[in-house]
ZAMARGU-4260 file (C-alpha; in steps of 0.2 Angstrom, whole numbers, plus 5000, padded with zeros to 4 digits):
<rodrens>
0) 4611/4635/5068 | 4607/4616/5076 | 4603/4626/5092 | 4593/4640/5083 | 4583/4626/5074
5) 4580/4616/5090 | 4575/4630/5102 | 4564/4638/5088 | 4555/4622/5086 | 4554/4622/5106
10) 4545/4639/5105 | 4533/4636/5090 | 4526/4620/5099 | 4523/4629/5114 | 4514/4644/5105
15) 4504/4630/5097 | 4499/4622/5113 | 4495/4640/5122 | 4484/4642/5106 | 4475/4626/5107
20) 4472/4629/5125 | 4464/4647/5121 | 4454/4639/5107 | 4446/4626/5118 | 4442/4638/5131
25) 4434/4649/5119 | 4423/4636/5114 | 4418/4630/5130 | 4413/4647/5135 | 4404/4652/5121
30) 4395/4637/5119 | 4387/4640/5137 | 4372/4653/5140 | 4376/4654/5157 | 4394/4658/5155
35) 4389/4671/5142 | 4377/4679/5153 | 4390/4680/5167 | 4401/4689/5156 | 4387/4701/5150
40) 4382/4705/5170 | 4402/4708/5174 | 4403/4719/5159 | 4389/4731/5165 | 4399/4737/5180
45) 4415/4740/5169 | 4406/4750/5157 | 4397/4759/5169 | 4413/4763/5179 | 4422/4768/5165
50) 4409/4780/5159 | 4404/4788/5175 | 4412/4784/5192 | 4431/4783/5189 | 4433/4800/5198
55) 4421/4796/5212 | 4425/4778/5216 | 4444/4778/5212 | 4452/4788/5227 | 4440/4780/5238
60) 4447/4762/5237 | 4456/4756/5250 | 4476/4753/5249 | 4474/4734/5247 | 4464/4736/5231
65) 4476/4748/5225 | 4466/4765/5227 | 4482/4774/5232 | 4498/4767/5225 | 4493/4761/5209
70) 4480/4763/5195 | 4466/4749/5197 | 4454/4741/5200 | 4449/4747/5185 | 4439/4763/5183
75) 4449/4772/5170 | 4441/4778/5155 | 4428/4771/5141 | 4441/4774/5128 | 4453/4763/5135
80) 4441/4750/5138 | 4436/4749/5120 | 4455/4748/5116 | 4455/4733/5127 | 4443/4724/5118
85) 4452/4729/5102 | 4468/4721/5109 | 4458/4706/5113 | 4451/4703/5096 | 4467/4704/5088
90) 4475/4693/5100 | 4461/4681/5096 | 4461/4683/5078 | 4480/4678/5079 | 4476/4664/5090
95) 4461/4656/5080 | 4468/4659/5063 | 4486/4656/5065 | 4485/4642/5078 | 4499/4651/5088
100) 4499/4661/5105 | 4491/4678/5101 | 4494/4682/5119 | 4511/4685/5115 | 4506/4704/5110
105) 4493/4707/5123 | 4507/4715/5135 | 4515/4725/5122 | 4498/4731/5115 | 4494/4736/5132
110) 4509/4746/5135 | 4508/4755/5119 | 4492/4760/5123 | 4500/4769/5137 | 4497/4755/5151
115) 4513/4754/5163 | 4522/4737/5160 | 4518/4730/5177 | 4500/4735/5175 | 4500/4726/5157
120) 4508/4710/5166 | 4497/4709/5179 | 4480/4712/5169 | 4485/4700/5156 | 4489/4686/5169
125) 4472/4690/5177 | 4463/4688/5161 | 4471/4671/5157 | 4465/4666/5174 | 4447/4672/5171
130) 4446/4663/5155 | 4454/4647/5163 | 4441/4648/5177 | 4426/4653/5165 | 4432/4639/5152
135) 4431/4625/5165 | 4439/4614/5152 | 4448/4603/5165 | 4434/4592/5169 | 4436/4586/5150
140) 4454/4582/5154 | 4455/4575/5169 | 4458/4558/5162 | 4475/4564/5155 | 4480/4574/5171
145) 4494/4566/5182 | 4490/4574/5198 | 4507/4569/5206 | 4516/4576/5191 | 4506/4592/5192
150) 4506/4594/5212 | 4526/4593/5212 | 4528/4604/5196 | 4516/4618/5205 | 4527/4618/5220
155) 4541/4625/5208 | 4527/4636/5199 | 4522/4644/5215 | 4540/4648/5219 | 4545/4655/5201
160) 4529/4666/5200 | 4531/4673/5216 | 4550/4676/5211 | 4543/4685/5196 | 4531/4696/5205
165) 4544/4701/5217 | 4556/4706/5203 | 4544/4716/5194 | 4536/4724/5210 | 4553/4729/5216
170) 4560/4736/5199 | 4544/4746/5198 | 4547/4753/5217 | 4564/4759/5211 | 4559/4767/5196
175) 4542/4763/5186 | 4554/4766/5169 | 4565/4754/5176 | 4551/4741/5176 | 4544/4745/5159
180) 4563/4744/5152 | 4565/4727/5160 | 4548/4721/5155 | 4552/4727/5136 | 4568/4720/5135
185) 4561/4703/5139 | 4549/4703/5127 | 4560/4710/5113 | 4573/4694/5116 | 4557/4682/5116
190) 4547/4690/5102 | 4563/4693/5092 | 4568/4675/5092 | 4552/4668/5089 | 4548/4681/5076
195) 4563/4677/5066 | 4563/4660/5067 | 4543/4659/5061 | 4550/4669/5046 | 4564/4658/5042
200) 4552/4642/5044 | 4539/4652/5033 | 4552/4655/5018 | 4559/4637/5020 | 4541/4630/5018
205) 4536/4640/5004 | 4552/4636/4996 | 4548/4618/5000 | 4530/4620/4994 | 4524/4614/5010
210) 4508/4620/5019 | 4503/4615/5037 | 4499/4624/5052 | 4509/4638/5062 | 4515/4626/5077
215) 4520/4612/5067 | 4509/4599/5073 | 4507/4589/5089 | 4521/4579/5096 | 4520/4559/5101
220) 4527/4550/5117 | 4543/4545/5110 | 4559/4549/5122 | 4574/4560/5117 | 4591/4558/5123
225) 4590/4571/5135 | 4573/4564/5142 | 4580/4547/5144 | 4596/4555/5153 | 4584/4565/5165
230) 4573/4550/5167 | 4588/4538/5172 | 4593/4549/5187 | 4586/4540/5202 | 4586/4555/5215
235) 4570/4550/5227 | 4556/4553/5226 | 4551/4549/5208 | 4538/4554/5201 | 4527/4540/5191
240) 4517/4544/5176 | 4511/4540/5159 | 4506/4524/5167 | 4489/4522/5154 | 4500/4525/5139
245) 4517/4514/5144 | 4518/4499/5152 | 4524/4501/5170 | 4523/4519/5167 | 4538/4531/5168
250) 4546/4540/5183 | 4557/4555/5183 | 4565/4564/5200 | 4554/4577/5209 | 4570/4589/5206
255) 4567/4591/5188 | 4549/4595/5189 | 4552/4608/5202 | 4565/4617/5192 | 4553/4616/5177
260) 4540/4624/5188 | 4550/4637/5193 | 4556/4641/5176 | 4538/4642/5169 | 4531/4652/5186
265) 4545/4664/5182 | 4540/4668/5165 | 4522/4669/5171 | 4527/4682/5184 | 4537/4693/5174
270) 4528/4691/5157 | 4511/4689/5160 | 4507/4674/5149 | 4503/4661/5161 | 4519/4651/5157
275) 4508/4639/5146 | 4519/4642/5131 | 4533/4634/5140 | 4525/4619/5148 | 4521/4609/5133
280) 4539/4610/5125 | 4546/4607/5142 | 4537/4593/5146 | 4538/4584/5129 | 4555/4589/5123
285) 4564/4589/5141 | 4555/4579/5153 | 4548/4564/5141 | 4530/4567/5145 | 4518/4560/5133
290) 4509/4574/5123 | 4491/4568/5130 | 4498/4568/5148 | 4505/4586/5144 | 4490/4593/5138
295) 4479/4588/5153 | 4492/4594/5165 | 4496/4610/5157 | 4477/4614/5158 | 4479/4611/5176
300) 4495/4622/5178 | 4488/4635/5170 | 4474/4639/5181 | 4483/4638/5197 | 4499/4647/5191
305) 4490/4660/5183 | 4478/4661/5196 | 4492/4662/5211 | 4502/4674/5201 | 4488/4687/5197
310) 4480/4686/5214 | 4496/4686/5226 | 4508/4695/5215 | 4497/4709/5207 | 4478/4709/5212
315) 4483/4714/5229 | 4494/4726/5226 | 4484/4735/5214 | 4493/4731/5199 | 4477/4724/5189
320) 4465/4733/5178 | 4449/4722/5181 | 4439/4731/5167 | 4453/4730/5155 | 4454/4710/5157
325) 4436/4709/5155 | 4437/4719/5138 | 4451/4708/5132 | 4441/4692/5137 | 4426/4698/5127
330) 4436/4704/5112 | 4447/4686/5111 | 4432/4676/5113 | 4425/4685/5097 | 4442/4684/5089
335) 4444/4667/5092 | 4429/4661/5084 | 4431/4672/5069 | 4449/4666/5067 | 4447/4648/5068
340) 4432/4648/5054 | 4444/4659/5043 | 4457/4643/5044 | 4445/4633/5033 | 4445/4644/5018
345) 4464/4650/5020 | 4480/4640/5014 | 4492/4636/5029 | 4506/4642/5021 | 4498/4660/5021
350) 4493/4659/5039 | 4512/4654/5043 | 4517/4669/5035 | 4505/4680/5044 | 4511/4674/5061
355) 4529/4678/5057 | 4522/4696/5054 | 4512/4698/5068 | 4527/4690/5080 | 4539/4703/5072
360) 4527/4717/5073 | 4528/4714/5093 | 4547/4713/5093 | 4548/4729/5083 | 4535/4738/5094
365) 4546/4733/5109 | 4564/4736/5102 | 4558/4753/5096 | 4552/4757/5114 | 4568/4753/5121
370) 4580/4767/5117 | 4567/4780/5125 | 4565/4771/5141 | 4586/4769/5143 | 4587/4786/5138
375) 4575/4793/5152 | 4586/4782/5165 | 4602/4790/5159 | 4610/4772/5152 | 4611/4778/5134
380) 4613/4797/5128 | 4597/4800/5116 | 4587/4816/5114 | 4569/4815/5121 | 4563/4820/5103
385) 4572/4805/5095 | 4567/4793/5108 | 4549/4799/5107 | 4550/4797/5087 | 4557/4778/5088
390) 4543/4775/5101 | 4531/4782/5089 | 4536/4773/5074 | 4536/4756/5084 | 4519/4758/5089
395) 4511/4764/5072 | 4521/4748/5065 | 4513/4737/5078 | 4496/4743/5076 | 4496/4745/5057
400) 4502/4726/5056 | 4490/4719/5069 | 4476/4731/5062 | 4479/4726/5044 | 4479/4708/5048
405) 4462/4709/5059 | 4454/4718/5044 | 4460/4705/5033 | 4454/4691/5044 | 4437/4699/5045
410) 4435/4703/5028 | 4440/4684/5023 | 4428/4678/5035 | 4412/4690/5029 | 4418/4686/5011
415) 4416/4667/5014 | 4402/4666/5024 | 4391/4656/5010 | 4406/4644/5009 | 4407/4643/5028
420) 4389/4639/5029 | 4389/4625/5017 | 4405/4617/5025 | 4393/4617/5041 | 4379/4609/5032
</rodrens>
């Protein structure tokens, strides 16, 4: 039980940190006319390609860009493009309103819409990279970035992202169904654990009459027992950090940074979530880095980890839908703005409950999709009809919950526009 609570708190802190990064990026993009104009210009070829040119352009693409082996770049159909905007908006509403990573639902949502798992992962990674580059929030945080810490960490992140990308591509080459089953299993485990923890946390908080946000607040610079033990290991070179916060700073062996980076990069390469949800809790709870330094360093690593993984492990092999990435970017920017405003008029305990529902909906979606994939590979004996029925149940449950949540958030926003205007004034 203690392990469940500690690991759940670890994951929730990561989800909250990822959401704060997403919200800050969205504010940076929507607050700049030049960036909004750039998004509009990039959207024009995506829409035109989706409407008119898919048949003419797709087959003529060179192998390097995925014209032969895979499904991108990204002229597919206007319907799927609109679905990607809706998925991005749903994820943005969760991120902005709940204060926890809505990006967890993007890959499952894309897979439910008929996109292969490896394409969903690659597209999600590229969407995160594009958002990070366009957000350009690094310059605000440079004072809190430990360059040495980030550089050594990125060595491991590059190795981990490469490993994750190779695993996904290798499984896809063996059998696309195996690739989907693997990604589905990973998401089922992660979303299942996080969802049930969030549910128990919500029920416990409601019983105790507590409000609060979904991620449980920020973390300080205090050291736990594990952090002290790791920092006591003197295996050179030692990396120095937190000099501005702690007299003389702190030091940790490069080995632990590289190993941590490998874990984050592996998660990014396999799941397509940028790894940001792991960096914050690893740095704060395990390595003993202050939350101030962690925030800046995390932003720094997301740009490079997501960029490296999306381009070198997926884009050059044709496993990215660029137009879908643009659609998700547009939808998420809008969703985050609306969701963040709704938090001003909705009790925190209600938001916690919705977060548990959203994550569990993602879990149900993937766990119900797994039997049909295992049946196709002959791992279990299940009729195609039953497998298809379970898969459809998971899809309907998922989109009903996420769609219902989205309608509630947008409705609450529209209903409270006068209140929000008065607060702003």
